[in-house]
C-alpha positions as a printed Julia matrix, in Angstrom:
252×3 Matrix{Float64}:
  11.55   -0.11    7.9
  11.46   -3.95    8.0
  12.04   -4.88    4.22
   9.59   -7.85    4.57
   6.92   -5.5     4.65
   7.91   -3.53    1.46
   6.51   -4.65   -1.77
   7.11   -3.75   -5.33
   4.15   -2.98   -7.6
   4.63   -4.85  -10.66
   2.92   -2.27  -12.8
   5.83    0.02  -12.12
   7.68   -2.36  -14.48
   4.66   -3.58  -16.77
   6.84   -3.1   -19.76
   9.19   -5.96  -18.68
   6.32   -8.34  -17.58
   4.58   -9.25  -20.87
   5.53  -12.89  -21.15
   6.52  -15.59  -18.59
  10.26  -15.35  -19.73
  10.12  -11.49  -19.31
   8.55  -11.8   -15.96
  11.35  -14.29  -14.48
  14.11  -11.87  -15.59
  12.12   -8.92  -14.05
  11.55  -10.78  -10.63
  15.21  -11.61  -10.73
  15.95   -7.96  -10.92
  13.32   -7.12   -8.21
  14.67   -9.69   -5.61
  18.3    -8.47   -6.37
  17.1    -4.91   -5.33
  15.99   -6.4    -1.94
  12.26   -6.89   -2.2
  10.77  -10.07   -0.64
   7.16   -9.27   -2.03
   5.44   -7.77   -5.16
   1.77   -6.85   -6.08
   0.76   -8.49   -9.3
  -0.67   -5.96  -11.62
   0.05   -4.86  -15.32
   1.53   -8.46  -16.07
   0.91   -9.85  -19.63
  -1.45  -12.76  -20.12
  -0.3   -16.09  -18.67
  -1.66  -19.04  -16.75
  -2.25  -18.44  -13.05
  -0.4   -21.43  -12.21
   2.46  -20.37  -14.08
   2.37  -17.07  -12.68
   2.55  -18.55   -9.16
   5.33  -21.06  -10.07
   7.31  -17.98  -11.21
   6.74  -15.76   -8.36
   7.53  -18.74   -5.88
  10.46  -19.82   -7.88
  12.14  -16.54   -7.47
  11.73  -16.41   -3.69
   8.93  -14.02   -3.7
   5.69  -13.75   -2.24
   2.47  -12.14   -3.88
   1.22   -9.81   -1.18
  -1.73   -8.52   -3.22
  -3.05   -7.99   -6.77
  -5.02   -5.5    -8.83
  -7.58   -7.03  -10.71
 -10.21   -5.54  -13.45
 -12.96   -3.59  -11.76
 -15.73   -5.26  -13.98
 -14.18   -8.94  -13.11
 -14.29   -7.95   -9.33
 -18.1    -7.26   -9.3
 -19.32   -9.44  -12.24
 -17.01  -12.38  -12.02
 -16.05  -12.46   -8.36
 -15.57  -16.25   -8.3
 -12.81  -16.35  -10.92
 -10.82  -13.32   -8.92
 -11.27  -15.66   -5.98
 -10.0   -18.77   -7.82
  -6.74  -16.66   -8.98
  -5.97  -15.31   -5.5
  -6.12  -19.12   -4.13
  -3.74  -20.12   -6.73
  -1.44  -17.37   -5.95
  -1.72  -17.99   -2.18
  -2.87  -14.16   -2.03
  -4.78  -12.62    0.82
  -5.44   -9.21   -0.73
  -6.71   -7.81   -3.95
  -7.71   -4.19   -4.92
 -10.29   -2.85   -7.11
  -8.08   -0.4    -9.15
 -10.29    2.31  -10.65
 -14.08    3.03  -10.83
 -14.73    1.29  -14.18
 -18.39    2.48  -14.14
 -17.23    5.99  -14.37
 -19.37    7.48  -11.38
 -20.23   11.03  -11.69
 -23.01   11.44   -9.13
 -23.43   10.61   -5.36
 -25.95    7.84   -6.46
 -23.33    6.33   -8.78
 -20.91    6.03   -5.74
 -23.62    4.55   -3.64
 -24.17    1.99   -6.06
 -20.45    1.35   -6.61
 -19.98    0.89   -2.85
 -22.87   -1.48   -2.4
 -21.42   -3.57   -5.41
 -18.05   -3.58   -3.85
 -19.54   -4.59   -0.45
 -21.23   -7.36   -2.31
 -18.21   -8.81   -3.97
 -16.2    -8.2    -0.61
 -18.47  -10.32    1.26
 -17.91  -13.19   -1.12
 -14.17  -12.72   -1.18
 -14.18  -12.59    2.87
 -15.69  -16.17    3.05
 -12.99  -17.42    0.81
 -10.56  -16.03    3.2
  -9.62  -13.1     0.82
  -9.77   -9.28    1.49
 -11.07   -6.77   -1.22
  -9.66   -3.18   -0.94
 -10.2    -0.18   -2.86
  -7.33    1.69   -4.53
  -8.03    5.58   -4.99
  -7.03    7.99   -7.92
  -8.1    11.56   -7.82
 -11.65   10.93   -9.32
 -12.87   10.14   -6.1
 -12.31   13.31   -4.46
 -14.98   15.17   -6.14
 -17.58   16.32   -3.56
 -21.35   15.57   -3.58
 -23.24   17.49   -0.82
 -20.12   18.17    1.04
 -18.66   14.51    0.98
 -16.09   13.17   -1.49
 -16.88   10.01   -3.58
 -14.1     8.27   -1.44
 -15.89    8.99    1.75
 -19.11    7.82    0.13
 -17.52    4.52   -1.01
 -16.26    3.73    2.56
 -19.46    5.18    4.39
 -21.72    2.92    2.28
 -19.72   -0.17    2.65
 -19.02   -2.33    5.74
 -15.32   -2.54    6.69
 -15.49   -6.18    7.1
 -16.24   -6.39    3.28
 -14.25   -3.61    1.78
 -10.81   -2.47    3.16
  -8.48    0.3     1.87
  -5.42    0.62   -0.32
  -4.58    4.46   -0.23
  -2.61    5.93   -2.99
  -0.52    8.82   -1.32
   0.19   10.47   -4.64
  -3.54   10.74   -5.76
  -4.81   11.86   -2.25
  -2.35   14.69   -2.73
  -3.22   15.18   -6.18
  -6.87   15.23   -5.06
  -6.54   18.11   -2.84
  -6.45   16.07    0.55
  -3.96   15.03    3.04
  -2.51   11.49    2.94
  -1.54   11.5     6.67
  -5.42   12.18    7.47
  -6.65    9.44    5.15
  -4.14    7.02    6.6
  -5.74    7.81    9.95
  -9.22    7.94    9.16
  -8.98    4.31    7.72
  -7.86    3.04   11.06
  -8.23   -0.49   11.09
  -9.35   -0.5     7.54
  -6.13    0.23    5.75
  -3.89   -3.25    5.26
  -2.33   -1.92    2.08
  -0.63    1.43    1.3
   0.55    2.63   -2.11
   3.7     4.74   -1.74
   3.76    6.91   -4.66
   5.76   10.23   -4.32
   4.31   13.47   -5.22
   6.69   16.28   -6.63
   7.18   19.35   -8.68
   9.44   19.46  -11.55
   9.56   22.67  -13.82
   6.35   23.63  -12.66
   4.62   20.18  -13.28
   3.12   17.77  -10.84
   5.39   14.77  -11.33
   5.44   11.3    -9.89
   8.98   10.51   -8.2
  10.89    8.08   -6.36
   9.77    7.76   -2.53
  12.0    10.26   -0.42
  12.8    12.58   -3.52
   9.37   14.63   -3.59
   7.16   16.77   -1.19
   5.32   14.15    0.75
   6.14   13.74    4.53
   6.76    9.94    4.6
   7.69    9.89    8.26
   4.36   11.01    9.3
   2.33    9.01    6.63
   4.02    5.81    7.64
   3.5     6.59   11.43
  -0.17    7.2    10.81
  -0.36    4.14    8.58
   1.38    1.58   10.88
  -1.04    2.99   13.72
  -3.97    2.22   11.39
  -2.66   -1.42   10.87
  -1.03   -1.51    7.52
   0.63   -4.85    6.78
   2.17   -4.02    3.19
   3.9    -0.9     2.03
   3.87   -1.09   -1.73
   6.26    1.0    -3.91
   4.52    2.28   -7.19
   5.55    4.65   -9.64
   3.3     4.82  -12.78
   5.58    6.77  -14.94
   9.41    6.89  -13.91
  11.91    9.46  -14.49
  14.65    6.95  -14.62
  14.91    3.34  -15.56
  11.99    1.73  -13.82
  14.43   -0.72  -11.89
  16.57    2.21  -10.75
  13.4     4.36   -9.61
  12.28    1.15   -7.5
  15.71    0.57   -6.0
  15.97    4.46   -5.19
  12.57    4.27   -3.27
  13.22    0.98   -1.62
  16.71    2.17   -0.33
  15.15    5.0     1.08
  12.31    3.3     2.87
  14.93    0.94    4.54
  17.42    3.6     5.47
  15.14    6.34    6.4
  11.88    5.23    7.67
C-alpha cells in the first residue's frame, strides 16, 4: 500500500499529546515510523493555529479530525473554523453523544448530522460518521447505523467505518466497506483478535480480520485515507503503531 495514504490516529498516543511540547515530540516519533499524515483526536487543549503549526513543522498533514459530537451539531461554525485553520478536509462525528435507544432517536441524529454536514459542505469540509458497536442494535430489522445512513444524504454525511467495532457488533467489515460505495473517504483500521478467550484490540495484521479483503473493498468504494487506530495497546503505543504501519506497507 502507498504509505502516503496511511495515517496515524493520534488517539492511539493520546497520553503523549497533552501539551504542545509533548505533541511535537510525539509527531517526531510518528514521522520516524514512516507516517506522513495524522488524524487529530485526543490531543490536549491548545490553540488551533499552534496545533496547525506543529503538525506542519514536523512535515505531516492533518487528513482528518474527530470533534466532540455536541460541537459538530450545535457549534458547527467553530468546527469549520478549526478545520480551515488545519487545512483539513475531513472530520468525523465520533460517538452518538445523545445516547440513542430508539429508531426515532437515530432518525433525529441522522437529520441533525445531515444539517451540520450541509453547512460543512458549503465550506469545503466533509462530515463523516465514526461507528462503535452501539449502532448495531436493530429496530424493525434495521441497525442504527443503517438508519443513520438511510436518513441522511450522501452529499452531507459520509462514512468513517471502524473495522473493529463492526466486527464486535456482529457484522462484516468487508460488507460495510462495500455498502458505503462512494461514501467512505475514511477507514479506521483497528484489529480484532482473541487473547485468552477475551476480545482484544491488536496491531493490524496480528488478529483475525481479513485485511486484504477489507482494503480491496474500501478501495473500490473510494476510500482516500486508511487510518490506524488502537484504543488500548498491548505494547508501547508507538511500537504498536509501527507494527501496524509496517504490516500495511509490506503486506497490503
